[in-house]
LUMTOR-590284 format. One record per residue (C-alpha): x, y, z. Coordinates in steps of 0.25 Angstrom, whole numbers, padded with zeros to 4 digits, always signed. Each point is the difference from the previous one (the first is absolute). Layout:
<pamars>
XYZ/...
</pamars>
This chain:
<pamars>
+0000+0082+0178/-0004-0015-0002/+0012-0010+0004/+0006-0009-0010/-0003-0014+0001/+0007-0011-0006/-0009-0007-0011/-0002-0015-0001/+0010-0006-0011/-0006+0001-0014/-0002-0013-0007/+0005-0005-0013/-0012+0004-0007/+0000+0015+0005/+0005+0009-0011/+0011+0006+0010/+0005-0013+0003/+0015-0002-0007/-0005-0013-0005/-0013+0005-0006/+0007+0002-0015/+0004-0013-0001/-0014-0005+0003/-0005+0010-0010/+0010-0003-0011/-0002-0016+0002/-0015+0000-0002/-0001+0011-0011/+0012-0008-0007/-0010-0012+0001/-0012+0007-0006/+0008+0005-0012/+0005-0013-0001/-0013-0006+0000/-0007+0010-0010/+0011-0001-0011/+0001-0016+0001/-0014+0001-0002/+0000+0008-0011/+0010-0007-0007/-0006-0015+0002/-0011+0005-0006/+0006+0006-0012/+0008-0013-0004/-0012-0011+0005/-0010+0006-0010/+0000-0009-0010/-0003-0011+0012/-0011+0009+0006/-0006+0001-0014/-0001-0014-0002/-0004-0002+0014/-0013+0007-0003/-0001-0005-0014/+0002+0012-0007/+0009+0004-0013/+0006+0013+0003/+0003+0003-0015/-0012-0002-0005/-0005+0014-0005/-0012+0002+0009/+0009-0004+0012/+0012+0009-0001/-0007+0010+0010/+0000-0010+0010/+0015-0002-0003/+0003+0014+0001/-0008+0002+0013/+0007-0012+0008/+0014+0008-0005/-0004+0014+0002/-0013+0001+0010/+0009-0002+0013/+0011+0010-0006/-0011+0011-0003/-0008-0002+0014/+0013+0002+0008/+0004+0012-0009/-0014+0007+0002/+0000-0004+0016/+0013+0003+0006/-0001+0014+0001/-0014+0000+0007/+0005-0012+0009/+0014+0008+0003/-0010+0012+0004/-0007-0009+0008/+0011-0005+0008/+0004+0015+0002/-0014+0002+0006/-0003-0013+0008/+0014-0006+0002/+0010-0007-0010/+0000-0012+0008/-0015-0001+0000/-0001+0001-0015/+0011-0011-0002/-0005-0010+0010/-0013+0002-0007/+0007-0003-0014/+0006-0012+0004/-0014-0006+0003/-0006+0004-0011/+0011-0007-0010/-0001-0012+0008/-0015-0002-0001/+0000+0003-0014/+0011-0010-0003/-0008-0011+0007/-0013+0004-0008/+0010+0001-0013/+0002-0016+0003/-0013-0002+0002/-0006+0004-0012/-0013-0007-0003/-0003+0003-0015/+0006-0005-0012/+0000+0007-0015/-0001+0015+0000/-0007+0000+0013/+0013-0006+0007/+0008+0011-0009/-0010+0010+0007/+0001-0005+0014/+0017+0000-0002/+0000+0015-0004/-0011+0006+0010/+0007-0007+0011/+0014+0003-0005/-0006+0015+0001/-0003-0003+0014/+0014-0005+0002/+0005+0013-0006/-0007+0008+0011/+0008-0008+0010/+0013+0002-0008/-0002+0015-0001/-0002+0001+0016/+0013-0007+0002/+0008+0008-0010/-0006+0013+0002/+0005-0001+0015/+0011-0009+0001/+0010+0011-0006/-0007+0010+0010/+0003-0009+0012/+0014-0004-0002/+0001+0016-0001/-0004+0001+0014/+0006-0011+0006/+0014+0003-0005/+0010+0013+0003/+0002+0008-0013/+0014-0006-0001/-0005-0014-0001/-0012+0000-0009/+0008-0003-0012/+0004-0013+0006/-0014-0002+0003/-0007+0002-0013/+0012-0006-0007/-0003-0013+0008/-0014+0002-0004/+0002+0001-0014/+0009-0012+0000/-0012-0008+0006/-0008+0005-0012/+0009-0004-0012/+0003-0013+0009/-0015-0003+0000/-0004+0003-0014/+0014-0012-0003/-0006-0008+0010/-0013+0001-0005/+0004-0005-0015/+0007-0012+0005/-0012-0004+0011/-0011+0002-0010/+0006-0007-0011/+0002-0011+0009/-0014+0000+0007/-0008+0003-0013/+0006-0013-0006/-0007-0009+0013/-0014+0010+0001/-0004+0014-0003/-0007+0001+0013/+0015-0001+0008/+0004+0013-0006/-0010+0007+0009/+0000-0008+0010/+0015+0002+0002/-0002+0015+0005/-0010-0004+0011/+0010-0006+0011/+0009+0013-0002/-0013+0009-0001/-0005-0006+0013/+0015+0001+0009/+0000+0015-0006/-0013+0004+0005/+0002-0006+0013/+0014+0005+0001/-0004+0015-0005/-0011+0000+0010/+0009-0005+0013/+0012+0010-0004/-0003+0012-0009/-0004+0013+0006/-0002+0013-0003/+0009+0011+0006/-0006+0011+0008/-0004+0013-0007/-0010-0005-0010/-0008+0011-0004/-0016+0000-0003/-0003+0003-0015/-0013+0001-0007/-0002-0010-0014/+0000+0008-0012/-0009-0007-0008/-0001+0009-0012/+0015-0001+0000/+0000-0017+0002/-0012+0000-0011/+0008+0008-0010/+0013-0006+0002/-0006-0015-0001/-0010+0003-0012/+0011+0007-0008/+0012-0009+0001/-0009-0012-0003/-0006+0006-0013/+0015+0003-0004/+0005-0014+0004/-0012-0007-0007/+0002+0008-0012/+0014-0005-0001/-0004-0015+0002/-0011+0000-0011/+0009+0007-0009/+0009-0013+0000/-0012-0007-0008/-0001+0002-0014/-0014+0007-0006/-0006+0004-0013/+0011-0008-0008/+0011+0006+0007/+0011-0008+0008/-0002+0008+0012/-0012+0008+0006/+0004+0014+0001/-0009+0005-0010/-0012-0006+0009/-0010+0011+0005/+0000-0008+0012/+0015+0001+0003/+0000+0014-0004/-0011+0005+0009/+0005-0008+0011/+0014+0008-0002/-0006+0014-0002/-0010-0002+0012/+0011-0005+0008/+0009+0012-0003/-0011+0010+0003/-0005-0008+0014/+0015+0002+0005/+0001+0014-0004/-0013+0002+0009/+0006-0008+0011/+0011+0010-0001/-0009+0012+0002/-0009-0008+0011/+0014-0001+0008/+0003+0015-0001/-0015+0002+0006/-0002-0010+0011/+0006+0004+0015/+0005-0014+0002/+0003-0008-0014/+0002-0013-0004/+0015+0004-0005/+0006+0014+0005/+0005+0005-0015/+0008+0011+0007/+0009-0013+0004/+0005+0001-0014/+0007+0013+0003/+0009-0009+0007/+0011-0003-0011/+0005-0012+0005/-0014-0006+0001/-0003+0004-0014/+0012-0003-0008/+0000-0014+0007/-0015-0002-0005/+0003+0004-0013/+0013-0009+0000/-0010-0011+0007/-0010+0001-0012/+0012-0001-0011/+0007-0011+0007/-0012-0008+0000/-0004+0002-0015/+0012-0005-0005/+0001-0012+0011/-0013-0005-0005/+0003+0000-0013/+0012-0006+0002/-0006-0013+0008/-0010-0003-0011/+0008+0002-0011/+0011-0009+0005/-0011-0011+0003/-0006+0001-0012/+0014+0000-0008/+0004-0014+0008/-0012-0007+0000/-0005+0003-0013/+0014+0000-0008/+0013-0003+0008/-0004-0011+0007/-0008-0009-0011/+0012+0002-0008/+0009-0005+0011/-0008-0013+0000/-0010+0002+0011/-0015-0003+0000/-0008+0011-0002/-0008-0006+0014/+0014+0001+0007/+0003+0013-0005/-0006+0009+0013/+0006-0006+0010/+0014-0001-0008/-0001+0016-0003/-0002+0003+0014/+0013-0010+0003/+0008+0008-0013/-0002+0013+0005/+0005-0003+0015/+0011+0008-0002/-0009+0014+0000/-0006-0005+0014/+0015-0002+0005/+0005+0013-0004/-0012+0008+0007/+0002-0010+0012/+0016+0004+0001/-0002+0015-0003/-0013+0005+0007/+0004-0003+0015/+0014+0006-0002/-0006+0012-0008/-0009+0002+0011/+0010-0001+0012/+0009+0010-0008/-0012+0010-0003/-0002+0002+0014/+0013+0006+0001/+0002+0006-0013/-0014+0004-0005/-0009-0006-0011/+0004+0008-0012/+0013-0005-0003/-0004-0015-0001/-0014+0003-0004/+0005+0008-0014/+0012-0009-0002/-0010-0013+0002/-0009+0004-0011/+0011+0005-0009/+0006-0015+0001/-0015-0005-0002/+0000+0008-0015/+0013-0003-0003/-0005-0016+0002/-0011+0002-0009/+0011+0006-0011/+0005-0014+0001/-0012-0007-0001/-0002+0008-0013/+0012-0004-0006/-0001-0015+0004/-0005-0010-0011/-0013-0006+0002/+0007-0013+0001/+0010+0004+0009/+0012-0007+0008/-0006-0003+0014/+0013+0005+0007/-0002+0013-0006/-0015+0001+0004/+0004-0004+0015/+0009+0011+0001/-0008+0012-0006/-0011-0007+0010/+0009+0001+0012/+0005+0015-0003/-0015+0004-0001/-0003-0006+0013/+0011+0006+0006/-0003+0014-0005/-0016-0003+0005/+0005-0003+0013/+0008+0013-0001/-0012+0008-0002/-0013-0006+0008/+0005-0001+0015/+0007+0016-0001/-0012+0005-0007/-0011-0006+0009/+0009+0004+0011/+0002+0013-0005/-0016+0004-0002/-0004-0007+0013/+0011+0010+0008/-0005+0012-0007/-0013-0002+0006/-0007+0006+0012/-0004-0011+0010/-0014+0002-0003/+0000+0000-0014/+0008-0014-0002/-0011-0009-0002/-0006+0009-0011/+0014+0002-0007/+0004-0015+0001/-0013-0002-0006/+0003+0010-0012/+0013-0007-0002/-0006-0014-0002/-0010+0005-0008/+0009+0005-0009/+0008-0013+0000/-0012-0008-0002/-0006+0011-0012/+0012-0001-0006/+0001-0014-0001/-0014-0002-0006/+0004+0011-0010/+0013-0004-0004/-0008-0015-0002/-0010+0009-0010/+0010+0008-0006/+0012-0009-0002/-0010-0012-0005/-0006+0010-0010/+0013+0004-0004/+0004-0015-0002/-0014-0004-0007/+0003+0012-0010/+0013-0005-0004/-0004-0014-0002/-0014+0004-0007/+0010+0007-0011/+0006-0012-0004/-0005-0012+0006/-0012-0003-0009/+0008-0001-0011/+0011-0010+0006/-0013-0009+0005/-0006-0001-0013/+0013-0004-0007/+0004-0010+0011/-0013-0006+0001/-0002-0001-0014/+0014-0008-0001/-0006-0009+0008/-0012-0003-0008/-0010+0008+0008/-0013+0003-0009/+0002+0014-0006/-0012+0004+0007/+0002-0004+0014/+0015+0006-0002/-0006+0012-0003/-0010-0001+0011/+0011-0002+0011/+0010+0010-0007/-0012+0011+0003/-0002-0005+0015/+0005+0011+0010/+0013-0002+0005/-0004+0002+0014/-0006-0014+0000/+0015-0005-0003/+0006+0007+0010/-0009-0003+0012/+0001-0017-0007/+0016+0003+0003/-0003+0007+0013/-0008-0012+0006/+0009-0011-0006/-0009-0005-0011/+0006-0004-0013/-0006+0013-0009/-0002-0010-0012/-0007-0011+0007/-0010+0010+0006/+0000+0009-0012/-0003-0013-0011/-0008-0009+0009/-0001-0016-0001/-0010+0003-0013/+0010+0007-0009/+0013-0008+0005/-0008-0012-0002/-0001+0003-0014/+0014+0002-0003/+0011-0012-0004/+0007-0004+0014/+0013+0006-0004/-0005+0014-0003/-0010-0001+0013/+0012-0004+0009/+0010+0012-0005/-0012+0009+0002/-0002-0003+0015/+0017-0003+0002/+0007+0008+0008/+0007+0008-0012/-0010+0004-0009/-0007+0012+0008/+0012+0005+0005/+0009+0000-0013/-0013+0007-0007/-0002+0012+0008/+0014+0002+0005/+0002+0013-0010/-0014+0006+0005/+0002-0003+0014/+0013+0008+0000/-0006+0012-0007/-0009+0001+0012/+0010-0002+0009/+0008+0012-0006/-0010+0009+0003/-0004-0005+0015/+0014+0000+0004/+0002+0014-0007/-0011+0006+0009/+0005-0007+0012/+0014+0007-0002/-0006+0013-0002/-0010-0002+0012/+0012-0004+0009/+0007+0012-0003/-0011+0008+0003/-0001-0005+0013/+0015+0001+0003/-0001+0015-0003/-0012+0001+0011/+0008-0008+0009/+0011+0010-0002/-0009+0011+0004/-0003-0005+0014/+0009+0008+0006/+0009-0005+0011/-0002-0009+0012/-0013+0005+0006/-0008-0003+0013/-0013+0006+0005/+0000+0003+0014/-0009-0007+0010/-0007+0014+0003/-0003+0002-0013/+0011+0009-0005/+0009-0004-0011/+0013-0003+0003/+0012-0001-0009/+0012-0009+0004/+0014+0001-0006/-0004+0005-0014/+0007-0008-0011/+0013+0004-0007/-0004+0009-0012/-0013+0004+0008/+0002+0012+0010/-0013+0007-0002/-0008-0008+0010/-0014-0006-0003/-0009+0007-0011/-0008+0006+0012/+0005+0006+0013/-0002-0008+0012/-0014+0006+0007/+0006+0004+0015/-0011-0001+0011/+0001+0010+0011/-0007-0001+0014/-0003+0010+0010/+0010+0000+0011/-0006-0003+0014/+0003+0010+0011/+0014-0005+0006/+0006-0005-0012/+0009+0005-0010/-0005+0002-0014/+0014-0006-0005/-0005-0012+0007/-0011-0001-0007/+0006+0001-0014/+0006-0011-0009/+0015+0004+0000/+0004+0001-0014/+0010-0008-0008/+0003-0016+0002/-0003+0001+0014/-0012+0005+0000/-0006-0009-0010/-0008-0012+0004/-0007-0011-0009/-0009-0012+0000/+0011-0007+0006/-0008-0003+0013/+0006+0007+0010/-0001+0015-0004/+0014+0001+0004/+0009+0011-0006/+0009-0008-0011/+0015+0002+0000/+0002-0003+0014/-0002-0012+0010/-0014-0003+0004/+0004-0011+0008/-0011-0011+0003/-0014+0004-0004/-0011+0004+0011/-0014+0001-0001/-0009+0010+0007/-0015-0005-0001/-0012+0008+0007/-0013+0009-0003/-0003+0014-0002/-0013+0004+0006/-0008+0013+0006/-0002+0000+0014/-0015-0006-0002/+0007-0013-0007/-0003+0004-0015/+0011-0004-0010/+0010+0012-0007/+0007+0000-0013/+0011+0005+0005/+0016+0000-0005/+0011-0004+0010/+0015+0004-0001/+0010-0005+0009/+0013+0006+0001/+0013-0003+0008/+0006+0011+0010/+0007+0007-0011/-0013+0003-0006/+0003-0010-0012/-0013-0007-0005/+0003-0015+0003/-0015-0005-0004/-0013+0004-0006/-0015-0006+0000/-0014+0003-0002/-0012-0005+0007/-0011-0010-0007/-0015+0001+0000/+0000-0004+0014/+0010+0009+0005/+0011-0011+0002/+0014+0003-0006/+0013-0008-0001/+0014+0008+0001/+0014-0006-0004/+0011+0006+0006/+0014-0001+0006/-0003-0005+0015/+0003+0009+0011/-0006+0012+0006/-0007+0009-0011/-0009+0013+0000/-0013-0004-0005/-0007+0012-0007/-0015-0003-0004/-0009+0010-0009/-0014-0002-0006/-0007+0012-0008/-0010+0006+0010/+0007-0005+0012/+0011+0006+0010/+0014-0006-0004/+0006-0008+0011/+0014-0003+0004/+0004-0012+0009/+0012-0007+0005/+0000-0016-0004/+0010-0013+0002/+0000-0008-0012/+0003-0014+0001/+0004-0010-0010/-0010-0010+0006/-0011+0010-0002/-0005+0011+0007/-0015+0006+0002/-0002+0014+0001/-0015+0006-0001/-0002+0015-0003/-0011+0009+0004/-0002+0012-0008/-0009+0011+0004/-0007+0009-0010/+0006+0014-0003/-0013+0005-0002/+0002+0005-0015/-0007-0007-0011/+0010-0010-0007/+0005+0004-0014/-0002-0008-0011/+0012-0008-0003/+0008+0001-0012/-0002-0011-0010/+0011-0011+0003/+0005+0007+0012/
</pamars>
C-alpha cells in the first residue's frame, strides 16, 4: 500500500485553493466589464467615428455600413459562442478565455489605427469589429463556465449576479465615457479598451487555471459548420429586412432576405440532424431533456427579445422626441438619453446581486418568473405613458423594469449552469449567450420593423402637410414624404437633426429664414411625428408584454432548485414548494463493482439528503457539517505507468460517501472531501477495482493508485456515465 505523504501547499492560482474563486470572479468581471463597455462606447460614438473617417452614414448607399457597425459584433458573438464554449470544454476554459482577452486587445489597437477613410475606413472598422467579436465570444462563452467551475453550487448565484452587475455597469460607463471621449478624438473610443485588455490578458494568464478532469474530445466540424452558417443566414436576413426594398418601407419582401431566412432555418434543421448522428457532437441535444436547462433557455430567449426592443425604442423615443421637446440639442441627445435612462441601471444593480444570493438558497424559479412578470407590467406602464411624458413617472417605470430584469437574469443564469454536467458547461454557457445575443439582434430587427410599419402608415401625410406649411416646394415635400422612415429613425438614433439631414442645406437655403429656422428647430420634428411614433410604440410594447409573459411561463416550468452532480448524475436539491414531483427526468445512478473485502453498501450513494452530492466542490453529503475542505490528488496508472480513466470514491468509516472524482486524460485526479481517514475505492473498466485506506489532509495530500488488468475486455461506457 502506498503511504500518503503531505503535498506542498496549493498556490492561490490553483483551482483547489480556497482563494481561487475570487481570482476567477475578479478576472471574469473585468472581462465582462471591458466587453460591454466597449460595445456601448461604439454605439454612442458612431456619429464621431463616421465623421472621423469622412462618411455620412445616413446616405442611402451608406446605411449598410451603419447597420454592420451596430450589428456585426453582435452577430459574430451570437454565432461563435457555442463553438468556442465547446472548445473550452475540450481544451480548457481558461485557455480559450485567456486567448479571448488577447484577441480583443489586439483588435482594439487595430481599430484605433484605422489607416483608411471613406468606404475603405468603414470596411476596416467593420472587419476588425468582427475580429474583436471573436475575442468577445471567447470571453463570454467561457466566463460563466469558469465561475461555475470555481464556485460551489451554494455560492454561484452571488458570483453570476456580481458578473451581471459588471455587464450592466459596463454598458452605462461606456455610454458616459464614449460621450466624453468622442468629443475629443474618435480613436480614443478604441484606445480606452487597450489598458484593460493588456491588464486582463496578463492577469488571466497568470491566475486562471482549468480544474483536473478535462476530457479529450474530437471537433464536430459538420456541427460547427451547419450551426454557424444557419445562424448567420438567419441574422443577416433580419438585418437586411430593416432596409427598404422595392418601394416598401421594409425589406421583408426582398428575395435575398426571404432566401436567407428560409435557408437559415433549413441549415439549422440539418444541424439538429447532424448532432444526433456524430459520436462527439458540438452540442449534446440530449441536454434539452434536462427541464431546468431547456425552460431556462426559453426564458433567456424571451427576455432577450423583450429587452433588446426596449433599449432601442427608449433611445429613439428620448433622442428623437422627448429630449428635443425639452430643449436639448440633437447633438447632445445620445449622452443625455444615457443619463435619463440611469434608473434602469440602478434598478438592475440593486436587484441582480441580491436575487443571485437568494437564488442560491431558494432556487431560481421564484425570482426568475417573478422578474419577468414585473418586466411585463412595466411594459404596460410604458404603453399607457403619453409620448411627452412626465419624467418622474418614466423614471419610476424604468427603475421597476431594472429591478425585474435583475430578479430574472442572475437566478436564471445560475439555474441553467447548475443544471449542466461539468464537461458540458462551456457548450451550455455558449448556447445561453447565443440565445441572448440572437434574441437582441432579432428584437432589433423585429421591433424596428414594427415601429417602421407604424410610422409608414401615418408619417408621410404628416410630413407632407408640415413641410408645405413651411413653404417647402410641393415637389420636394412629396419626395421627402415618400422617403422610408428608417433614415429618419437612424438620424434620431445617432443624434442628428432629422430635418436638417433630410432637407440638406440646398433646400433650406432657398426658404425664408423663419421657415428654415422652424424646420430645423427642436420642436418641429417631434411634434410632427409624435402621433405616428406612438402608434408604433403601442405595437412594440404589446408584443414585448406577450414575449415577457411567455418567458415567465417557461421559467415557471423549470422546476425547483436543481443541481447537476459532479459525477454526471443529476441531483435535485430541496424541491420548491408546490413542486414535489422532482425533476422531469430521474437522476441516473452510477453503480460500480465492489472490490473484494468491501461491502456493496460502502460503494453505493446513500439515498435522500445525506447521500446527495453536488458541484459544491467537496462532494460531501449535504445536510451535515462537512468541516474544513481537504484535497486528495494523485494519478491512477497501470503497473507500467500508463494512465487509466477511473472513478474514485471516498467513504467514511460508516460507509457514507464523502468525496468523488474522475481522472483526466493523464490519469490525474483531484478529490475534495472532509479531512481525516477514509476508504478510497478506485474502479475502471477492464481493471480490477482497488480499495485503500488514506489520510486526507487539509493542506493537500497526494496518493497514487496502481490498477491491475482484470483480464476481461473493458465494457463500452454508457453515454454520460
